[in-house]
N, C-alpha and C positions, 0 to 999 in steps of 0.2 A: 502828701505826709499828714497824718492825723496828728492833733494835738494831744499830748499825753495828758495835760491837765487842760482845764478851760481857761478862757481868758478871765473869767468870772473868779476862779478860784485863784488865778496868779495874782489878780488885782488884791483880793482880800489878803493874800499870803504876805504881799509888800507892804499893804497898808498897815497890817498888824505888825509886821517886822520892824516898821519905822515907828511904831507906837502912835499911830494917829486914828483918831476917832472918825467916823463918817462925817460928822459936823466940820472937821478940819478942812474939808473941801467946799466949805461954804462960799468961798469966794470964785469958785467955778462951777459948782453944781450943788443941788440940795441934797439933803440927807436922803430923802426919798428916792432920788435918781441913783444915788451910790448904792443904795439897798437893792434897786432893781437890777443894777448892773452885777452886784455880788451874787444876786440869785439868779443870773442868767436870763432875766426877763427882758433885758434891752441890751443892745449892742452900741458902743459909742462909735461916733465918728473919728477919723483920724485926728482932727483938730482937738476934738474932747479927750482923746487918749493922751495928746502932747500935755494938754493943760493938767490931766489927773497925774501925769508921771512928773510934771514940774513940781507940783505940791509934794509928791512923795520922794522927790529929788532923786529920780533914776530916769534913764534914757528910756524912750519907748520900746527899744529893742531889747532892753532887759526884760521889762514885762513880757512882751511877745516870745522871747527865748523860755523863760519860765513856763509860759503857757504851753510851747511846744515840746521842751524836754522835761519839765518838772524838775525835781530836785537831782535828776540823774547828771552828773557833772561831764561823764564822758559823752553823753548823749548831747549835752548843750555845747561841748567842744567840737564835735563832730558837725552840729548843726552850724556854728558860727563858721568853720571851716568851709562848709558848703556855700553859706552866704558870702564869703570872702571872694571865692573862686567864681561865683556867679556874677558878682560885682565886677570884678576883673575882667570877665568875658564881656559883658555888656559894654563897660565903658570902653573896652578896646574896639569893639564892633562900632560903637558910636563914633568914635575918634577915626575911623579907617575912612578914607576917600571914597 
């Protein structure tokens, strides 16, 4: 499944929606790093993604959902339903003797 938007676009969208400047992330990254992420020149680690999302006060899955579904709410709903089904299947398989 290809992302409808990129992670960089989703990051910038949420940052701006929250009214945050790139400097607002100074406790977890530099402005230069944020700029590199938003220009899709670098990719964050999972830990860094969690730190950035904490500053923006959103769950990392919100950021990823925006990256994959864009602003298409129906596509987001389908994506989240798929994730829910896959999680249930995986946890049931892991719990099976």
